[in-house]
N, C-alpha and C positions, 0 to 999 in steps of 0.2 A: 587434603580435604577428607573429612570423615564421611562415610556412607550413612545416609539416614536409616534409622531403625524402622523396620517394617512391623506394624502393629500385629499382634497375635491373631486377632479375629480376621484381619485382612489376609494374613498368610494362610489361615485355615479355610478361607473362602466363605466365611459366615457373614461378614459385614462389608457393604460397599459404602465407605465413609463419604465419598463425594456425593452420592445420592442421598444419604442420611442427612448430611449438612444442608443440602438444598431443601429437603423437607422441613428441617427444623427452622430454617430461616424464614419460612412462610408463617411461622407461629400459629399454625392451624392445628386443630385436633386431627390425629392420624387414624385412619382405618387400616389396621395391620392385618394382613392375610398371609398365613404360612401353611401351605399344603405339605403333607407328609405321606408316607406309605400307609399309615394307619388311619388317617383322617385329615381334618383341617382345623386350624386354630384361627379364630377371628377375634380381634381385639380393637378397642377404641382407647387411644392413649394420648396424654398431653406430656410435653417435655418439662422436666424439672432438672436443675443442675445436679442434684443428688442421684437422679435416675428417673426414668419415665414413670408417670403416674397412670396406671391402668384404671380406666373408668368402668369398663365392662368387658367381659370375655365370654366366649362360647367355644367349647371344644367337644370332642366325641364323648367324653365322660359326662359332661353336663347334659348333652342331648339324650344319652342313655338313661340317666337318672330322672330327668324331668319329663321327657316325652316318650321314653321307651323305644327309641329308634336308634339304629346304628348302621354304619356303612361308610363307604368312601367313594362316593360318586357325585355326579352333578346335582342330583336332587338333594342330597344331604348338605352339600355346599350351599345351595340356595336357601335351605331351611336354616342353616347356621347364620348366614348373612341376614336373613329376615329376623331371626330371634335376636341377634346382636343389635340390629337397627331399632327394634322395639325397646330393648334395654337402654340403648343410648338416648333415645328420645325421652324415656322416662327420667333419665338423669339430667336432661336439659341440653344435650348435644344436638345441634341441628345441622351442622356442616362438618364434613371431614374430607381429608385428602388421602388418596389411596397410597399405601406403603406396601409394596410387594417384596421388598428386600432384594435378594439375589435371584428371585424367580422371575421368569418372563411371563408377560401377560399375553395369552393367546385367545383368539376369538372363540367363544363357546366353551372355554375350559372351566376348570373348577374355580379358579380365581375370579373369572368374570361372572360365574354363577353366584358366588358369594356377594359380589358387588351388586348384582341385580337384586338379590334378596334384600340388601340394605337399602337400596333405592326404593324398592316396593314397600318397605316398611315406613318410608317417609324421610329418610336421611338424605340430605342434599349433598350429592357428590358430583363433581365436574368431570364426567366421562362421556364418551361418545356412545350413542345407542348401538353402533355397529358391532361393538365387542360382545354384546349380550347374546346368549344362546337362543335358539328358537323356542317357542312356547311348548311344542311337543316334547322337547328334550327335558324341560323343567317338569313336565307332567310325568316323565318316566316311561314314555312309550317305547324306548329302546331297551328297557330293563326287563328282566324276568319277573322280579317282585317289586313293582313300583309302590310308592307310598302315596296316600291321598294327601296332597299338599294343602288343599283348601281346609280339610279337617284339622290338620296340624296347625295351620295359621290361626284358626279359631281357638285352639287350646293354648297357643302362645299368647294371644291377646288376653285370654283369661288369666294366665299365670303372671304376666307382666303388670297388669293393672290391678 
């Protein structure tokens, strides 16, 4: 009996095919969140046989160009999620399923901050309120140089509409 071939992306630890298949079977739009050492990438995607169709995306470069902010903390993750939520709503997306890939979802972490931003923008996501960080963390009270989130939300609303 021949040993089954291990797929390249599974061997590299990039893709969890079992998790991806269960997400694709739901046939729902996915909210993809990928944190890295330099920032966070948040996308809304639909499945297509040829490859995923990205409906909207927000990353560190887009935040720097459009809003003039940069960083890699919970506030920036929240703003990224909020910005993506507004973009997704303008494109007609109302519901999404969270896709964290190979990353673990921790309570109050950057991934949960991005989800909270998307939920606050109006995107319907089926998650527990327990994973969201406290409000003072989103306001940046733990940071040396916090960003005024309410002011940035107003500028995002102006840019999206």
